[in-house]
N, C-alpha and C positions, 0 to 999 in steps of 0.2 A: 386213412382212407385210403379210396380206391383212387384208381384215375377216373373214374366218372362220374364218384363222388367231387376231386379236383377240381375236375371241370365244370362245372353246376356250381361249386363257390366261386369260382375266377368268374363266370360269368354273373351271376344274381352281382356279383365286388362291382361288376363293371355296369351293370344296370342299372346298381346306385349312385355311382360314383358318376352316371351323365343324368341323372336326375337331381341332384345337389348340385352340380353345374349349369345347370337351368332352373336351379330353384323351385323345382317342381314339387309337389306335395305325393301320395303315393295315388291320393286322388285325381289330382288334374289327371297323373300319365292313368288310373283307370280308366279315365271320362274319354282322356284321346285314342287308347286303343281298346275301347269296349269289355275289358277283363276286370276282373275284380280285386277291389285292393287288398282283399286275404289273400285271392290268387299273387298280387304280386309281391307280396310281404313272403310265401311263400318261397317265390323265385327267386327273389331278394335274397334269401336267406340259403340259396342251394339246397335247398327240399324234394323240388319238384324239377325235373326234365320240360323241356319244352320242344315245342315241334318248328321246324326251319320259318313255316307258315307267321311262329311267331316271334322270330327274329325279326322278321325281316316290317312287322306289323311293331315293333318297339323303336326299330331302327328311326321307320319313317316318319313315328311321334317323335323323335327326338330331332330329327332334322337332318339326320344323314344315311348313310348308305348301309348294306347289310356290310359292306368288306371294310367303313370304317367302324363302324360296330364291334363288328369283333377283334380291329384292330386290339389287342386286349397291352397296354402301358407294362412297361418291365416291375 
């Protein structure tokens, strides 16, 4: 896997982690963000890239800042 693929998978895992910590379903996150559940599934799987605006939208949906959102645990 290339560096971009690695980053997408890392980002996807982070979204899944935050969503599960908050006991949110994909449908709940979709309703909060306006994104389609199937799109969220692809993002969590690291299959598609997302724009920075979506990162801010997801962070807000989780009740955190974008820098907290991008603070990946080791």
